CHARMM internal coordinates of N, CA and C (Angstrom, degrees):
IC EDIT
DIST 1 N 1 CA 1.4423
DIST 1 CA 1 C 1.5131
ANGL 1 N 1 CA 1 C 109.83
DIST 1 C 2 N 1.3055
ANGL 1 CA 1 C 2 N 117.45
DIHE 1 N 1 CA 1 C 2 N 153.23
DIST 2 N 2 CA 1.4691
ANGL 1 C 2 N 2 CA 121.10
DIHE 1 CA 1 C 2 N 2 CA -172.93
DIST 2 CA 2 C 1.5265
ANGL 2 N 2 CA 2 C 114.15
DIHE 1 C 2 N 2 CA 2 C -60.37
DIST 2 C 3 N 1.3306
ANGL 2 CA 2 C 3 N 117.71
DIHE 2 N 2 CA 2 C 3 N -33.94
DIST 3 N 3 CA 1.4609
ANGL 2 C 3 N 3 CA 119.20
DIHE 2 CA 2 C 3 N 3 CA -177.39
DIST 3 CA 3 C 1.5263
ANGL 3 N 3 CA 3 C 111.24
DIHE 2 C 3 N 3 CA 3 C -62.77
DIST 3 C 4 N 1.3057
ANGL 3 CA 3 C 4 N 116.75
DIHE 3 N 3 CA 3 C 4 N -44.55
DIST 4 N 4 CA 1.4608
ANGL 3 C 4 N 4 CA 120.51
DIHE 3 CA 3 C 4 N 4 CA 179.91
DIST 4 CA 4 C 1.5128
ANGL 4 N 4 CA 4 C 112.45
DIHE 3 C 4 N 4 CA 4 C -65.71
DIST 4 C 5 N 1.3146
ANGL 4 CA 4 C 5 N 116.31
DIHE 4 N 4 CA 4 C 5 N -35.15
DIST 5 N 5 CA 1.4654
ANGL 4 C 5 N 5 CA 121.30
DIHE 4 CA 4 C 5 N 5 CA 179.43
DIST 5 CA 5 C 1.5261
ANGL 5 N 5 CA 5 C 109.96
DIHE 4 C 5 N 5 CA 5 C -62.87
DIST 5 C 6 N 1.3184
ANGL 5 CA 5 C 6 N 116.18
DIHE 5 N 5 CA 5 C 6 N -48.17
DIST 6 N 6 CA 1.4649
ANGL 5 C 6 N 6 CA 120.25
DIHE 5 CA 5 C 6 N 6 CA -179.34
DIST 6 CA 6 C 1.5254
ANGL 6 N 6 CA 6 C 111.50
DIHE 5 C 6 N 6 CA 6 C -66.61
DIST 6 C 7 N 1.3215
ANGL 6 CA 6 C 7 N 116.89
DIHE 6 N 6 CA 6 C 7 N -40.16
DIST 7 N 7 CA 1.4601
ANGL 6 C 7 N 7 CA 120.14
DIHE 6 CA 6 C 7 N 7 CA 179.77
DIST 7 CA 7 C 1.5258
ANGL 7 N 7 CA 7 C 111.58
DIHE 6 C 7 N 7 CA 7 C -65.41
DIST 7 C 8 N 1.3146
ANGL 7 CA 7 C 8 N 117.30
DIHE 7 N 7 CA 7 C 8 N -33.77
DIST 8 N 8 CA 1.4644
ANGL 7 C 8 N 8 CA 120.17
DIHE 7 CA 7 C 8 N 8 CA 178.15
DIST 8 CA 8 C 1.5253
ANGL 8 N 8 CA 8 C 110.56
DIHE 7 C 8 N 8 CA 8 C -62.46
DIST 8 C 9 N 1.3285
ANGL 8 CA 8 C 9 N 116.79
DIHE 8 N 8 CA 8 C 9 N -44.92
DIST 9 N 9 CA 1.4639
ANGL 8 C 9 N 9 CA 119.76
DIHE 8 CA 8 C 9 N 9 CA 177.84
DIST 9 CA 9 C 1.5206
ANGL 9 N 9 CA 9 C 111.15
DIHE 8 C 9 N 9 CA 9 C -67.70
DIST 9 C 10 N 1.3187
ANGL 9 CA 9 C 10 N 117.64
DIHE 9 N 9 CA 9 C 10 N -36.71
DIST 10 N 10 CA 1.4643
ANGL 9 C 10 N 10 CA 120.70
DIHE 9 CA 9 C 10 N 10 CA 178.04
DIST 10 CA 10 C 1.5252
ANGL 10 N 10 CA 10 C 110.45
DIHE 9 C 10 N 10 CA 10 C -60.57
DIST 10 C 11 N 1.3159
ANGL 10 CA 10 C 11 N 117.45
DIHE 10 N 10 CA 10 C 11 N -39.95
DIST 11 N 11 CA 1.4658
ANGL 10 C 11 N 11 CA 120.77
DIHE 10 CA 10 C 11 N 11 CA 179.00
DIST 11 CA 11 C 1.5207
ANGL 11 N 11 CA 11 C 111.48
DIHE 10 C 11 N 11 CA 11 C -66.08
DIST 11 C 12 N 1.3197
ANGL 11 CA 11 C 12 N 117.29
DIHE 11 N 11 CA 11 C 12 N -38.80
DIST 12 N 12 CA 1.4721
ANGL 11 C 12 N 12 CA 119.93
DIHE 11 CA 11 C 12 N 12 CA 177.48
DIST 12 CA 12 C 1.5211
ANGL 12 N 12 CA 12 C 109.98
DIHE 11 C 12 N 12 CA 12 C -63.25
DIST 12 C 13 N 1.3413
ANGL 12 CA 12 C 13 N 117.17
DIHE 12 N 12 CA 12 C 13 N -48.56
DIST 13 N 13 CA 1.4643
ANGL 12 C 13 N 13 CA 120.61
DIHE 12 CA 12 C 13 N 13 CA -179.13
DIST 13 CA 13 C 1.5225
ANGL 13 N 13 CA 13 C 111.10
DIHE 12 C 13 N 13 CA 13 C -63.16
DIST 13 C 14 N 1.3326
ANGL 13 CA 13 C 14 N 117.44
DIHE 13 N 13 CA 13 C 14 N -37.88
DIST 14 N 14 CA 1.4612
ANGL 13 C 14 N 14 CA 121.53
DIHE 13 CA 13 C 14 N 14 CA 179.13
DIST 14 CA 14 C 1.5233
ANGL 14 N 14 CA 14 C 109.96
DIHE 13 C 14 N 14 CA 14 C -62.38
DIST 14 C 15 N 1.3233
ANGL 14 CA 14 C 15 N 116.85
DIHE 14 N 14 CA 14 C 15 N -45.33
DIST 15 N 15 CA 1.4600
ANGL 14 C 15 N 15 CA 120.22
DIHE 14 CA 14 C 15 N 15 CA -178.90
DIST 15 CA 15 C 1.5233
ANGL 15 N 15 CA 15 C 112.03
DIHE 14 C 15 N 15 CA 15 C -67.57
DIST 15 C 16 N 1.3256
ANGL 15 CA 15 C 16 N 117.22
DIHE 15 N 15 CA 15 C 16 N -37.21
DIST 16 N 16 CA 1.4691
ANGL 15 C 16 N 16 CA 120.18
DIHE 15 CA 15 C 16 N 16 CA 175.18
DIST 16 CA 16 C 1.5245
ANGL 16 N 16 CA 16 C 109.41
DIHE 15 C 16 N 16 CA 16 C -61.79
DIST 16 C 17 N 1.3248
ANGL 16 CA 16 C 17 N 116.83
DIHE 16 N 16 CA 16 C 17 N -43.61
DIST 17 N 17 CA 1.4660
ANGL 16 C 17 N 17 CA 120.99
DIHE 16 CA 16 C 17 N 17 CA 179.77
DIST 17 CA 17 C 1.5263
ANGL 17 N 17 CA 17 C 111.07
DIHE 16 C 17 N 17 CA 17 C -62.02
DIST 17 C 18 N 1.3337
ANGL 17 CA 17 C 18 N 118.05
DIHE 17 N 17 CA 17 C 18 N -42.35
DIST 18 N 18 CA 1.4630
ANGL 17 C 18 N 18 CA 120.71
DIHE 17 CA 17 C 18 N 18 CA 177.75
DIST 18 CA 18 C 1.5235
ANGL 18 N 18 CA 18 C 110.89
DIHE 17 C 18 N 18 CA 18 C -60.44
DIST 18 C 19 N 1.3205
ANGL 18 CA 18 C 19 N 116.88
DIHE 18 N 18 CA 18 C 19 N -42.30
DIST 19 N 19 CA 1.4681
ANGL 18 C 19 N 19 CA 120.77
DIHE 18 CA 18 C 19 N 19 CA -179.54
DIST 19 CA 19 C 1.5234
ANGL 19 N 19 CA 19 C 111.47
DIHE 18 C 19 N 19 CA 19 C -68.01
DIST 19 C 20 N 1.3216
ANGL 19 CA 19 C 20 N 116.79
DIHE 19 N 19 CA 19 C 20 N -42.00
DIST 20 N 20 CA 1.4693
ANGL 19 C 20 N 20 CA 119.86
DIHE 19 CA 19 C 20 N 20 CA 177.70
DIST 20 CA 20 C 1.5219
ANGL 20 N 20 CA 20 C 110.98
DIHE 19 C 20 N 20 CA 20 C -63.10
DIST 20 C 21 N 1.3159
ANGL 20 CA 20 C 21 N 116.39
DIHE 20 N 20 CA 20 C 21 N -42.76
DIST 21 N 21 CA 1.4587
ANGL 20 C 21 N 21 CA 120.62
DIHE 20 CA 20 C 21 N 21 CA 179.71
DIST 21 CA 21 C 1.5302
ANGL 21 N 21 CA 21 C 110.73
DIHE 20 C 21 N 21 CA 21 C -61.54
DIST 21 C 22 N 1.3082
ANGL 21 CA 21 C 22 N 116.99
DIHE 21 N 21 CA 21 C 22 N -43.23
DIST 22 N 22 CA 1.4636
ANGL 21 C 22 N 22 CA 120.42
DIHE 21 CA 21 C 22 N 22 CA 178.58
DIST 22 CA 22 C 1.5236
ANGL 22 N 22 CA 22 C 110.64
DIHE 21 C 22 N 22 CA 22 C -61.40
DIST 22 C 23 N 1.3203
ANGL 22 CA 22 C 23 N 117.29
DIHE 22 N 22 CA 22 C 23 N -46.09
DIST 23 N 23 CA 1.4768
ANGL 22 C 23 N 23 CA 120.86
DIHE 22 CA 22 C 23 N 23 CA -179.99
DIST 23 CA 23 C 1.5263
ANGL 23 N 23 CA 23 C 111.17
DIHE 22 C 23 N 23 CA 23 C -62.38
DIST 23 C 24 N 1.3347
ANGL 23 CA 23 C 24 N 116.91
DIHE 23 N 23 CA 23 C 24 N -41.13
DIST 24 N 24 CA 1.4657
ANGL 23 C 24 N 24 CA 120.27
DIHE 23 CA 23 C 24 N 24 CA 179.49
DIST 24 CA 24 C 1.5255
ANGL 24 N 24 CA 24 C 111.89
DIHE 23 C 24 N 24 CA 24 C -65.14
DIST 24 C 25 N 1.3222
ANGL 24 CA 24 C 25 N 116.42
DIHE 24 N 24 CA 24 C 25 N -25.61
DIST 25 N 25 CA 1.4627
ANGL 24 C 25 N 25 CA 121.08
DIHE 24 CA 24 C 25 N 25 CA 178.26
DIST 25 CA 25 C 1.5268
ANGL 25 N 25 CA 25 C 111.69
DIHE 24 C 25 N 25 CA 25 C -92.05
DIST 25 C 26 N 1.3356
ANGL 25 CA 25 C 26 N 116.48
DIHE 25 N 25 CA 25 C 26 N 7.26
DIST 26 N 26 CA 1.4518
ANGL 25 C 26 N 26 CA 121.21
DIHE 25 CA 25 C 26 N 26 CA 178.19
DIST 26 CA 26 C 1.5152
ANGL 26 N 26 CA 26 C 114.18
DIHE 25 C 26 N 26 CA 26 C 76.34
DIST 26 C 27 N 1.3162
ANGL 26 CA 26 C 27 N 116.81
DIHE 26 N 26 CA 26 C 27 N 19.11
DIST 27 N 27 CA 1.4609
ANGL 26 C 27 N 27 CA 121.62
DIHE 26 CA 26 C 27 N 27 CA -178.75
DIST 27 CA 27 C 1.5225
ANGL 27 N 27 CA 27 C 110.41
DIHE 26 C 27 N 27 CA 27 C -108.78
DIST 27 C 28 N 1.3238
ANGL 27 CA 27 C 28 N 114.96
DIHE 27 N 27 CA 27 C 28 N 161.85
DIST 28 N 28 CA 1.4592
ANGL 27 C 28 N 28 CA 120.37
DIHE 27 CA 27 C 28 N 28 CA 175.43
DIST 28 CA 28 C 1.5267
ANGL 28 N 28 CA 28 C 107.92
DIHE 27 C 28 N 28 CA 28 C -89.11
DIST 28 C 29 N 1.3398
ANGL 28 CA 28 C 29 N 117.79
DIHE 28 N 28 CA 28 C 29 N 129.21
DIST 29 N 29 CA 1.4676
ANGL 28 C 29 N 29 CA 119.99
DIHE 28 CA 28 C 29 N 29 CA -179.22
DIST 29 CA 29 C 1.5240
ANGL 29 N 29 CA 29 C 112.03
DIHE 28 C 29 N 29 CA 29 C -62.81
DIST 29 C 30 N 1.3086
ANGL 29 CA 29 C 30 N 115.66
DIHE 29 N 29 CA 29 C 30 N 145.41
DIST 30 N 30 CA 1.4628
ANGL 29 C 30 N 30 CA 121.90
DIHE 29 CA 29 C 30 N 30 CA 176.07
DIST 30 CA 30 C 1.5283
ANGL 30 N 30 CA 30 C 108.49
DIHE 29 C 30 N 30 CA 30 C -65.17
DIST 30 C 31 N 1.3292
ANGL 30 CA 30 C 31 N 118.03
DIHE 30 N 30 CA 30 C 31 N 128.02
DIST 31 N 31 CA 1.4716
ANGL 30 C 31 N 31 CA 120.56
DIHE 30 CA 30 C 31 N 31 CA -178.64
DIST 31 CA 31 C 1.5289
ANGL 31 N 31 CA 31 C 113.95
DIHE 30 C 31 N 31 CA 31 C -56.53
DIST 31 C 32 N 1.3198
ANGL 31 CA 31 C 32 N 117.83
DIHE 31 N 31 CA 31 C 32 N -25.38
DIST 32 N 32 CA 1.4643
ANGL 31 C 32 N 32 CA 119.78
DIHE 31 CA 31 C 32 N 32 CA -179.22
DIST 32 CA 32 C 1.5318
ANGL 32 N 32 CA 32 C 111.72
DIHE 31 C 32 N 32 CA 32 C -63.56
DIST 32 C 33 N 1.3341
ANGL 32 CA 32 C 33 N 117.13
DIHE 32 N 32 CA 32 C 33 N -24.08
DIST 33 N 33 CA 1.4632
ANGL 32 C 33 N 33 CA 120.84
DIHE 32 CA 32 C 33 N 33 CA -179.88
DIST 33 CA 33 C 1.5289
ANGL 33 N 33 CA 33 C 112.81
DIHE 32 C 33 N 33 CA 33 C -92.19
DIST 33 C 34 N 1.3228
ANGL 33 CA 33 C 34 N 117.76
DIHE 33 N 33 CA 33 C 34 N -4.24
DIST 34 N 34 CA 1.4609
ANGL 33 C 34 N 34 CA 120.90
DIHE 33 CA 33 C 34 N 34 CA -175.65
DIST 34 CA 34 C 1.5266
ANGL 34 N 34 CA 34 C 111.38
DIHE 33 C 34 N 34 CA 34 C -94.61
DIST 34 C 35 N 1.3162
ANGL 34 CA 34 C 35 N 115.98
DIHE 34 N 34 CA 34 C 35 N 52.61
DIST 35 N 35 CA 1.4688
ANGL 34 C 35 N 35 CA 121.11
DIHE 34 CA 34 C 35 N 35 CA -178.07
DIST 35 CA 35 C 1.5242
ANGL 35 N 35 CA 35 C 112.48
DIHE 34 C 35 N 35 CA 35 C -107.39
DIST 35 C 36 N 1.3081
ANGL 35 CA 35 C 36 N 116.71
DIHE 35 N 35 CA 35 C 36 N 20.11
DIST 36 N 36 CA 1.4620
ANGL 35 C 36 N 36 CA 121.13
DIHE 35 CA 35 C 36 N 36 CA -178.92
DIST 36 CA 36 C 1.5274
ANGL 36 N 36 CA 36 C 109.79
DIHE 35 C 36 N 36 CA 36 C -104.93
DIST 36 C 37 N 1.3304
ANGL 36 CA 36 C 37 N 117.33
DIHE 36 N 36 CA 36 C 37 N 158.41
DIST 37 N 37 CA 1.4636
ANGL 36 C 37 N 37 CA 120.47
DIHE 36 CA 36 C 37 N 37 CA -179.03
DIST 37 CA 37 C 1.5266
ANGL 37 N 37 CA 37 C 111.96
DIHE 36 C 37 N 37 CA 37 C -64.96
DIST 37 C 38 N 1.3147
ANGL 37 CA 37 C 38 N 115.02
DIHE 37 N 37 CA 37 C 38 N 146.81
DIST 38 N 38 CA 1.4543
ANGL 37 C 38 N 38 CA 120.71
DIHE 37 CA 37 C 38 N 38 CA 178.75
DIST 38 CA 38 C 1.5204
ANGL 38 N 38 CA 38 C 111.43
DIHE 37 C 38 N 38 CA 38 C -116.66
DIST 38 C 39 N 1.3113
ANGL 38 CA 38 C 39 N 115.57
DIHE 38 N 38 CA 38 C 39 N -166.75
DIST 39 N 39 CA 1.4597
ANGL 38 C 39 N 39 CA 121.79
DIHE 38 CA 38 C 39 N 39 CA -177.92
DIST 39 CA 39 C 1.5298
ANGL 39 N 39 CA 39 C 110.92
DIHE 38 C 39 N 39 CA 39 C -62.16
DIST 39 C 40 N 1.3177
ANGL 39 CA 39 C 40 N 117.45
DIHE 39 N 39 CA 39 C 40 N -42.61
DIST 40 N 40 CA 1.4740
ANGL 39 C 40 N 40 CA 120.13
DIHE 39 CA 39 C 40 N 40 CA -179.89
DIST 40 CA 40 C 1.5280
ANGL 40 N 40 CA 40 C 111.11
DIHE 39 C 40 N 40 CA 40 C -62.36
DIST 40 C 41 N 1.3278
ANGL 40 CA 40 C 41 N 116.01
DIHE 40 N 40 CA 40 C 41 N -39.03
DIST 41 N 41 CA 1.4656
ANGL 40 C 41 N 41 CA 119.30
DIHE 40 CA 40 C 41 N 41 CA 177.79
DIST 41 CA 41 C 1.5268
ANGL 41 N 41 CA 41 C 110.53
DIHE 40 C 41 N 41 CA 41 C -63.35
DIST 41 C 42 N 1.3233
ANGL 41 CA 41 C 42 N 116.48
DIHE 41 N 41 CA 41 C 42 N -41.47
DIST 42 N 42 CA 1.4600
ANGL 41 C 42 N 42 CA 120.36
DIHE 41 CA 41 C 42 N 42 CA 177.86
DIST 42 CA 42 C 1.5135
ANGL 42 N 42 CA 42 C 111.95
DIHE 41 C 42 N 42 CA 42 C -63.58
DIST 42 C 43 N 1.3254
ANGL 42 CA 42 C 43 N 116.32
DIHE 42 N 42 CA 42 C 43 N -40.66
DIST 43 N 43 CA 1.4650
ANGL 42 C 43 N 43 CA 120.72
DIHE 42 CA 42 C 43 N 43 CA 178.49
DIST 43 CA 43 C 1.5237
ANGL 43 N 43 CA 43 C 110.84
DIHE 42 C 43 N 43 CA 43 C -63.31
DIST 43 C 44 N 1.3220
ANGL 43 CA 43 C 44 N 116.78
DIHE 43 N 43 CA 43 C 44 N -43.54
DIST 44 N 44 CA 1.4700
ANGL 43 C 44 N 44 CA 120.15
DIHE 43 CA 43 C 44 N 44 CA 178.02
DIST 44 CA 44 C 1.5286
ANGL 44 N 44 CA 44 C 110.59
DIHE 43 C 44 N 44 CA 44 C -61.50
DIST 44 C 45 N 1.3220
ANGL 44 CA 44 C 45 N 116.65
DIHE 44 N 44 CA 44 C 45 N -37.93
DIST 45 N 45 CA 1.4611
ANGL 44 C 45 N 45 CA 120.20
DIHE 44 CA 44 C 45 N 45 CA 177.58
DIST 45 CA 45 C 1.5163
ANGL 45 N 45 CA 45 C 111.91
DIHE 44 C 45 N 45 CA 45 C -64.80
DIST 45 C 46 N 1.3322
ANGL 45 CA 45 C 46 N 116.93
DIHE 45 N 45 CA 45 C 46 N -40.62
DIST 46 N 46 CA 1.4630
ANGL 45 C 46 N 46 CA 120.73
DIHE 45 CA 45 C 46 N 46 CA 179.35
DIST 46 CA 46 C 1.5290
ANGL 46 N 46 CA 46 C 111.04
DIHE 45 C 46 N 46 CA 46 C -66.37
DIST 46 C 47 N 1.3360
ANGL 46 CA 46 C 47 N 117.22
DIHE 46 N 46 CA 46 C 47 N -40.64
DIST 47 N 47 CA 1.4693
ANGL 46 C 47 N 47 CA 120.46
DIHE 46 CA 46 C 47 N 47 CA 176.99
DIST 47 CA 47 C 1.5229
ANGL 47 N 47 CA 47 C 109.45
DIHE 46 C 47 N 47 CA 47 C -60.35
DIST 47 C 48 N 1.3319
ANGL 47 CA 47 C 48 N 116.92
DIHE 47 N 47 CA 47 C 48 N -43.32
DIST 48 N 48 CA 1.4611
ANGL 47 C 48 N 48 CA 120.89
DIHE 47 CA 47 C 48 N 48 CA 178.62
DIST 48 CA 48 C 1.5292
ANGL 48 N 48 CA 48 C 111.00
DIHE 47 C 48 N 48 CA 48 C -59.68
DIST 48 C 49 N 1.3252
ANGL 48 CA 48 C 49 N 116.98
DIHE 48 N 48 CA 48 C 49 N -45.76
DIST 49 N 49 CA 1.4707
ANGL 48 C 49 N 49 CA 120.69
DIHE 48 CA 48 C 49 N 49 CA -179.74
DIST 49 CA 49 C 1.5256
ANGL 49 N 49 CA 49 C 110.49
DIHE 48 C 49 N 49 CA 49 C -62.38
DIST 49 C 50 N 1.3338
ANGL 49 CA 49 C 50 N 117.19
DIHE 49 N 49 CA 49 C 50 N -42.49
DIST 50 N 50 CA 1.4655
ANGL 49 C 50 N 50 CA 119.97
DIHE 49 CA 49 C 50 N 50 CA 177.98
DIST 50 CA 50 C 1.5237
ANGL 50 N 50 CA 50 C 111.18
DIHE 49 C 50 N 50 CA 50 C -60.36
DIST 50 C 51 N 1.3147
ANGL 50 CA 50 C 51 N 117.45
DIHE 50 N 50 CA 50 C 51 N -39.53
DIST 51 N 51 CA 1.4661
ANGL 50 C 51 N 51 CA 120.83
DIHE 50 CA 50 C 51 N 51 CA 179.42
DIST 51 CA 51 C 1.5275
ANGL 51 N 51 CA 51 C 111.51
DIHE 50 C 51 N 51 CA 51 C -69.97
DIST 51 C 52 N 1.3220
ANGL 51 CA 51 C 52 N 117.25
DIHE 51 N 51 CA 51 C 52 N -34.04
DIST 52 N 52 CA 1.4687
ANGL 51 C 52 N 52 CA 120.26
DIHE 51 CA 51 C 52 N 52 CA 175.41
DIST 52 CA 52 C 1.5217
ANGL 52 N 52 CA 52 C 110.02
DIHE 51 C 52 N 52 CA 52 C -63.02
DIST 52 C 53 N 1.3263
ANGL 52 CA 52 C 53 N 116.74
DIHE 52 N 52 CA 52 C 53 N -44.97
DIST 53 N 53 CA 1.4676
ANGL 52 C 53 N 53 CA 120.99
DIHE 52 CA 52 C 53 N 53 CA 178.40
DIST 53 CA 53 C 1.5259
ANGL 53 N 53 CA 53 C 109.89
DIHE 52 C 53 N 53 CA 53 C -63.05
DIST 53 C 54 N 1.3299
ANGL 53 CA 53 C 54 N 117.08
DIHE 53 N 53 CA 53 C 54 N -44.17
DIST 54 N 54 CA 1.4669
ANGL 53 C 54 N 54 CA 120.95
DIHE 53 CA 53 C 54 N 54 CA 178.72
DIST 54 CA 54 C 1.5245
ANGL 54 N 54 CA 54 C 110.36
DIHE 53 C 54 N 54 CA 54 C -59.68
DIST 54 C 55 N 1.3175
ANGL 54 CA 54 C 55 N 117.47
DIHE 54 N 54 CA 54 C 55 N -44.30
DIST 55 N 55 CA 1.4611
ANGL 54 C 55 N 55 CA 121.67
DIHE 54 CA 54 C 55 N 55 CA 178.66
DIST 55 CA 55 C 1.5211
ANGL 55 N 55 CA 55 C 110.78
DIHE 54 C 55 N 55 CA 55 C -60.73
DIST 55 C 56 N 1.3184
ANGL 55 CA 55 C 56 N 116.63
DIHE 55 N 55 CA 55 C 56 N -42.34
DIST 56 N 56 CA 1.4620
ANGL 55 C 56 N 56 CA 120.32
DIHE 55 CA 55 C 56 N 56 CA 179.20
DIST 56 CA 56 C 1.5148
ANGL 56 N 56 CA 56 C 112.41
DIHE 55 C 56 N 56 CA 56 C -63.20
DIST 56 C 57 N 1.3189
ANGL 56 CA 56 C 57 N 116.67
DIHE 56 N 56 CA 56 C 57 N -39.11
DIST 57 N 57 CA 1.4633
ANGL 56 C 57 N 57 CA 120.19
DIHE 56 CA 56 C 57 N 57 CA 179.40
DIST 57 CA 57 C 1.5249
ANGL 57 N 57 CA 57 C 112.10
DIHE 56 C 57 N 57 CA 57 C -70.23
DIST 57 C 58 N 1.3348
ANGL 57 CA 57 C 58 N 116.37
DIHE 57 N 57 CA 57 C 58 N -20.91
DIST 58 N 58 CA 1.4626
ANGL 57 C 58 N 58 CA 120.87
DIHE 57 CA 57 C 58 N 58 CA -179.74
DIST 58 CA 58 C 1.5276
ANGL 58 N 58 CA 58 C 111.63
DIHE 57 C 58 N 58 CA 58 C -100.55
DIST 58 C 59 N 1.3171
ANGL 58 CA 58 C 59 N 116.59
DIHE 58 N 58 CA 58 C 59 N 22.98
DIST 59 N 59 CA 1.4635
ANGL 58 C 59 N 59 CA 119.87
DIHE 58 CA 58 C 59 N 59 CA 177.14
DIST 59 CA 59 C 1.5153
ANGL 59 N 59 CA 59 C 113.65
DIHE 58 C 59 N 59 CA 59 C 77.12
DIST 59 C 60 N 1.3049
ANGL 59 CA 59 C 60 N 117.21
DIHE 59 N 59 CA 59 C 60 N 33.02
DIST 60 N 60 CA 1.4716
ANGL 59 C 60 N 60 CA 123.51
DIHE 59 CA 59 C 60 N 60 CA 177.95
DIST 60 CA 60 C 1.5240
ANGL 60 N 60 CA 60 C 112.57
DIHE 59 C 60 N 60 CA 60 C 65.78
DIST 60 C 61 N 1.3300
ANGL 60 CA 60 C 61 N 116.14
DIHE 60 N 60 CA 60 C 61 N 34.73
DIST 61 N 61 CA 1.4678
ANGL 60 C 61 N 61 CA 120.43
DIHE 60 CA 60 C 61 N 61 CA 176.54
DIST 61 CA 61 C 1.5267
ANGL 61 N 61 CA 61 C 109.44
DIHE 60 C 61 N 61 CA 61 C -83.62
DIST 61 C 62 N 1.3367
ANGL 61 CA 61 C 62 N 114.92
DIHE 61 N 61 CA 61 C 62 N 153.99
DIST 62 N 62 CA 1.4527
ANGL 61 C 62 N 62 CA 119.93
DIHE 61 CA 61 C 62 N 62 CA 176.23
DIST 62 CA 62 C 1.5239
ANGL 62 N 62 CA 62 C 109.46
DIHE 61 C 62 N 62 CA 62 C -66.73
DIST 62 C 63 N 1.3160
ANGL 62 CA 62 C 63 N 116.87
DIHE 62 N 62 CA 62 C 63 N 138.05
DIST 63 N 63 CA 1.4597
ANGL 62 C 63 N 63 CA 122.07
DIHE 62 CA 62 C 63 N 63 CA 174.89
DIST 63 CA 63 C 1.5279
ANGL 63 N 63 CA 63 C 108.02
DIHE 62 C 63 N 63 CA 63 C -128.07
DIST 63 C 64 N 1.3111
ANGL 63 CA 63 C 64 N 115.60
DIHE 63 N 63 CA 63 C 64 N 152.78
DIST 64 N 64 CA 1.4577
ANGL 63 C 64 N 64 CA 120.62
DIHE 63 CA 63 C 64 N 64 CA 179.00
DIST 64 CA 64 C 1.5195
ANGL 64 N 64 CA 64 C 109.80
DIHE 63 C 64 N 64 CA 64 C -78.12
DIST 64 C 65 N 1.3150
ANGL 64 CA 64 C 65 N 114.62
DIHE 64 N 64 CA 64 C 65 N 133.04
DIST 65 N 65 CA 1.4722
ANGL 64 C 65 N 65 CA 119.96
DIHE 64 CA 64 C 65 N 65 CA 178.00
DIST 65 CA 65 C 1.5051
ANGL 65 N 65 CA 65 C 108.44
DIHE 64 C 65 N 65 CA 65 C -99.50
END
COOR INIT
IC SEED 1 N 1 CA 1 C
IC BUILD
């Protein structure tokens, strides 16, 4: 349902804000707030997308990720 979808993103943004605020104050963020995707997660997503495109160009064959 739409309410849960929006609240899920709100929680991610809230946790990012808590971590940014801690860093700006020279503190280490509480690990409980570090549940959002990072650069490595984004990179893994991009590799996956590239492999999907490669598979499509090869007639929907399986490719190693």
